[in-house]
N, C-alpha and C positions, 0 to 999 in steps of 0.2 A: 354659640354659647361662649361666655367669657371664660378665660383660662383661670385656673387656680393660681394663687401666688404663695410663695414661701415666705412667711412672715417671721422676723426675729422678735419684734415687739411692737405694740401699739400703746401709746401713752399720751397723757395730757400734760403739757408743761408750758414753760415760758420759752419762746423762741430766743435763743442766745446769739444769733448771728443774722446776717443779711439785712435787707431793708425793713423787714418785719420784726427786728430785734425788740424785745421787751413785751411782745404781744402774746397772749395765751394762744396756744395752737394744739392741734392733735397731730401727733407724729406717727407715721406708718413707716417702720424700718424694715426693709426687705433683706432677706438673707442672701449672702453670696457676693463676692467681688473678685474680679480677675486681677486686681492690683494688690500690691503689698507695700504700701508707703511706709517708710521707716518710722514715722511718728504716729501711725494710725492709732486712734483712741477708741475704735469700735471693732477691734479684731474679733470680738465675741460674735459678731454678726457674719463672720466668714462661713460658719457651718451651723448646723442645727436648725432651729426654727420649726414652724408648724405650717403645713399646707392648709390654706384657707380658701373657701369659695369667696368670690368677690362680694356676693350678697351679705355674707357674714361680716366681712370687713366694713362694708358700708354701714351695717347696723351698729357696729362698734363706734364708728365715726359719728353717726347721728346721736348716739347715746351721750357722747362727750359734749355735744352742744356748742362746739366752736365753729365759727365760719371759716377759719383758716386751717388748711391741711398741708402739712409738710411731708412729702414722700422722699425718703432718704434711704441710706444703706449703711454698710455695704455699697453696692452699686445697683440702684434700681433698674437701670436700663439693661442689666444682664438678664433680666427675666422678660421674655417676650410679651407676657400678658399685662405688663405695666402700662402699655400705651393705651389700650381701650379703658383700663382702669382710670387713668388720668382724665380721659375724655368724659367718662361718666361722672366723675367728681365735678368737673366743670359744668356738665349738663344739670347737675343737682344744685348748682348755685354756689358752690364753695370757691373760695379764693385758694388757689393751689400753687404751691412752690415745689419744684423738683430739684433736689440736690444731687448733682451728678459729677463724676470725676472729669468728664470731658474726653475720656478715652474711647467712648462708644458714640455712635452717631446720634445726633439730636434732631436731624432733619424731619423726622416723622412725629415729633412730640407736638401735641395739640397746641396751637398758637395762643390759646388762652392761658396756658400754664406758664408761670414765671420760672425760667430756667436759671439755676445758679450753677455756673460752670466753674469747677475747681481745677484750674490749670496747674499741672504738677511741675514743681521746680526741681533743679538738679539735686538738691539735698534730700528730696523725697525718695530718690532712687527710682522714680518712675517717669521722669521727664520724656524719655523716648516714646512713651505711650500716648502723649498728647495728640489728639486728632485735630489738626489745625483747621481743617475745612469746617469744623463746627462753628468757628467764629463767624462765618458768613451767614449762619442761621440764627444769629442773635438779633433781638429787637431791643428798642429802648427800654422796655419793661424788664429785661433780663439783667443779670449781674455776672461778672467774672470775679472769681476769688483766687488770690494767691496766698498760700500758707508759707511763710518765710522762716527759715531756720538760721540764716546767717547774712552777712553783708554780701556774700557772693550770690545768694538767692535774690536778695534785694536788687542788685545790679542787673541780674538776669531778667527779673520781672519788669524793671524799668525799661530795659531794651525791648521786651515784648510789647509793653504798653505803647511805646513810641512806634515800633515797626508796624504793628497791627492797627494803630490808631484806635485803640480800644475805647478810650474815653469818649470818642465820637459815636460809638455804637451803643454803649450801655454804661451803667455804673460799674466802677471797678473797686474792689475791696482788697486791702492789704491787711493781713492778719499775722501776728507773730505765733510761731509754733510754740505750744505750751512747754515751758522749761528750756527752750532753745534760744530764744531771742527776747531781749527785754522790750517792753512796751515803749519805754523812754527812748531807746536807741532808734527804734523804727519810726516813732513820731518825729524825732529830730531829723532823720534822713528825709522823710517826706516833706517836711517844712523847708529844709535846705534846698531841695531840688524842685520845690513848688509843684509837686505832682498833683494831677487832677484825680485823686483817689480818696476813698474813705478808709480811715483807720478803724478797724473793728477788733473787738476782743470777744472771747467766748463767755458771754454773760452767765450762761447756765452753770459754768464751772465756778464762777465766783459765788453763786448762790448755793450750789449743792456739792461742789467738788466733782471729781472724775468718777461719777457713779452712773451706771446704766439706768435707763428709764427716766432721764431728765434732760 
């Protein structure tokens, strides 16, 4: 029997990040995270939530009518039951994205799931938690994201990009931390260094602001 999952929220919205930016999606946000990034904008998902049976979650997803499902957190991989849940979503024909910190192993994630690995920079306060062996489990469909707070973060991310040859493995996203780094500065640095990355912003925050459930 599939394990229950502790759910912070399930909502239908516009995907604000990653390769699926701008597309309607159903978001399943799981409760709990072992990290405490300094700029975290979903701290409300650290605690609380509701235990739900997988069948009930799937029914909520079917009712939303979206072919794209984003499983996020918190840190989804902190709950053991998320792995069979992800596989069942794929079996049901959904396009599935998993947003994960990269601090927990991704080796057993179903290969049909698009993994979005959020590598933590020094200014996040959680860089020592990066599980570097996760990079070997990335495929061309996956993405690596860096949320950058400063020039120091940018330089660190550029070094990781080169050292790990990330752009040859998958798409790489550079994103400015909200209120920490200007979009213009980051864009100019990327252009000056001719980095093979995609600059992204949090589209959902431009639409609704920093409001839960969007």
